[in-house]
C-alpha positions as CSV (number, residue, x, y, z in Angstrom):
1,M,-32.5,24.4,5.5
2,Q,-31.8,27.3,7.8
3,N,-28.6,29.2,8.2
4,V,-26.9,29.5,11.5
5,F,-24.7,32.4,12.3
6,S,-23.0,31.3,15.6
7,Y,-22.7,28.5,18.1
8,T,-25.3,30.2,20.3
9,D,-27.6,30.4,17.3
10,L,-27.2,26.7,16.6
11,V,-27.9,25.7,20.2
12,Q,-31.1,27.9,20.2
13,K,-32.3,26.4,16.9
14,M,-31.7,22.8,18.1
15,E,-33.9,23.3,21.1
16,G,-36.9,21.0,20.8
17,Q,-35.5,19.2,17.8
18,E,-34.9,15.5,18.1
19,S,-32.6,15.0,15.1
20,V,-30.5,17.8,13.6
21,A,-27.8,17.9,10.9
22,L,-25.4,20.8,10.5
23,L,-23.5,21.2,7.3
24,I,-20.4,23.4,7.7
25,H,-19.4,24.5,4.2
26,N,-17.6,27.1,2.1
27,P,-19.8,28.2,-0.8
28,E,-16.6,29.1,-2.7
29,N,-15.5,25.4,-2.7
30,E,-16.9,23.0,-5.3
31,S,-17.0,20.1,-2.9
32,S,-19.0,22.2,-0.4
33,R,-21.5,23.2,-3.2
34,C,-21.9,19.6,-4.2
35,A,-22.5,18.5,-0.6
36,F,-25.0,21.3,-0.2
37,R,-26.9,20.3,-3.3
38,S,-26.9,16.6,-2.3
39,I,-28.3,17.4,1.2
40,A,-30.9,19.7,-0.2
41,E,-32.1,16.9,-2.6
42,A,-32.1,14.3,0.2
43,M,-34.3,16.6,2.4
44,H,-37.1,16.1,-0.2
45,L,-37.0,12.4,0.6
46,S,-37.2,12.8,4.4
47,Q,-38.5,15.5,6.6
48,S,-37.6,13.7,9.8
49,I,-34.4,15.7,10.4
50,S,-33.9,19.4,10.7
51,V,-30.9,20.6,8.6
52,F,-28.9,23.8,9.3
53,V,-26.1,25.3,7.3
54,A,-23.1,27.3,8.5
55,D,-21.1,29.2,6.0
56,V,-17.4,29.4,7.1
57,S,-17.1,32.9,5.8
58,Q,-19.8,34.0,8.3
59,V,-19.5,31.6,11.2
60,R,-16.2,31.3,13.2
61,D,-17.0,29.9,16.6
62,I,-18.6,26.5,15.7
63,H,-15.3,25.2,14.4
64,S,-13.5,25.4,17.7
65,V,-16.4,23.9,19.7
66,Y,-16.5,20.8,17.6
67,K,-12.8,20.8,16.4
68,I,-13.7,21.2,12.7
69,T,-10.6,21.5,10.6
70,S,-12.0,21.2,7.1
71,E,-15.1,21.7,5.1
72,P,-17.5,20.4,4.1
73,S,-18.3,18.7,7.3
74,L,-21.6,17.2,8.4
75,L,-22.4,17.0,12.1
76,L,-25.3,14.9,13.3
77,F,-27.1,15.6,16.7
78,V,-29.7,13.7,18.6
79,N,-31.4,15.5,21.4
80,G,-28.8,18.2,21.3
81,K,-25.8,15.9,21.6
82,L,-23.3,15.4,18.8
83,V,-23.4,11.7,17.7
84,N,-21.5,11.8,14.5
85,L,-19.1,14.1,12.6
86,S,-18.2,13.3,9.0
87,L,-15.8,15.0,6.7
88,I,-17.3,15.0,3.3
89,H,-15.0,14.1,0.4
90,I,-16.4,14.3,-3.1
91,S,-14.2,12.9,-5.8
92,E,-14.6,13.7,-9.5
93,P,-16.0,10.8,-11.6
């Protein structure tokens, strides 16, 4: 997983990547930390997708481009185009 620090940084890192996932998260939030851990574990199962992470305390411009209103959110891109946006809700067992 690589950090992204702006929308421009994301676009540059997506160049040449067929499939990309972007996790927008807040490391202060337990749901975000859980989503981060789950995605990190899933990456060990498949290396076919590049995964990037945007920390809401450091990145401010991606939200407005993709109309993100809450975190954690997972955005999926194919050939640079957004194909899915999921708000991740993690409930306590």
